[in-house]
N, C-alpha and C positions, 0 to 999 in steps of 0.2 A: 501493500500500498504506499503511495505519495503519502507524504507527510503536505501538510498547509503549507510551509516553508519554501515546502521544496516548487511549490506550484506557485508561492512569488504571493499568497494572501495571507492574512495575519488571520488568527481563528475566530476574530470578530466577522471578518470579514467570510472565511470557512461557515461557521454558526449562521451567518444571516442566510444565505446561496442554503441552507438548507430548509429555512424555513421560507422562502422563496420556491421551493420544488415544493411543498406543503401546500401552498396555494394554490399549484394547477389542480388538487382534487376538486377545487371550487367548491363556492359556497362557503369560503371561509374569510373570513371578516379581520381577524387578528389574528397576530400568532407570536408568541415568546421562549423565550428559554431562559428559566428560572435559576440561581443556584437554591441547594439545598436550604440555606439559611435565611434567604428570600430578598436576597438580591438580584436585579436584571441583570439578566448576562448580556442577551441580545435581544429586541421587539419589532414586530411590524405593526404596530399598535397606532390605530389613525385615529383623527379628530379629537374630542377630549379628555379623553383617556387618559388615566395619571400610573404613566408604566409601572413608577417606582411604587405606587402601592398596591396595587394589581398581583407586583411580584413579592411583596410582601404576605399578601391575602394568601396565594396561590400555594406559596410555601407552610403559612399555617393551616390551612386546610388541610393537604396531605400529610403534615405532621399529623394531625390529631383523628383523621383518618385511621394512620400506620395504629394510635394506642389504641383506640377502638377494634380493629382489626389483632392488634397481638394479645388484648384481653379475651377475645370467644375464638383464638388460635386456629386463625384461621389460615398462614402461612401471609404476606405480606399483602401491600398494597401494586397494583397493576397499574390501574387509572380508576380515575375519578370523571363520574356524567353526573353535569348538572343541567337537568332539563329545565328551560322558560319557556315560557309562553314566543318568545322571540329569538327562540334558538338555542344552543346547548355550549357550553361550557364543558371542554374535554381539558382533565390535569391527568397528565401518563408520569411515571419515575420511569425516570432515563436510566439515569447510573448513582453510586454514591455523592454527587456531587448537583444533578441539576435537574431539574423537570421541566417538562414541554407542555405547554401549554395553547390548547387552539380553542378561536369561539368562534364557531356557526351560525349559517345562516338561518332560521326557522323550517326549511325545508330539505335542510343537508340530508344525508345517507349518513347518519350515524358508523355506519358496517364500515364504509367507505374510509370515511374520517380516521378511524381507530388502527384499519387497517393501514394507513396511511402515514399516520403516526406510528407506528412497532417500525416499519422502514426509515422513519428518522430517528426513529431513538437510535437505532442501530448505526449510522451515520454518526449523529451525535457522542456516542461512545470513543467512537474511530479516533474523531477529532479531540477529543479529550482525552484520548489513551485510557479508558479505562474496558 
């Protein structure tokens, strides 16, 4: 595998490319990669979205869900799905240091989005060296 440096890209540029690839699924309004401590690594959020605040909340939701799953002895959290009236918010554990978050339109196919996120997660792991 060719490293981002060997391709002349920074780590952020390589991660941003993964987010652009996710948007090819269609129906994706926004996407981001967040560190487990809630810091925004990269984001493709338009409009009046406070990416830093979203990053902190995504990390907190994953952490809270992980505690519940651990208490119930159900393994580990793969992803969280928040289904809203106007679309879905999906948060996926990528590796020990990152979470992938995607916000979709209300008519987006959740299954297709999850498959795309799993592929993106593998790319992110490789980029981060995990």
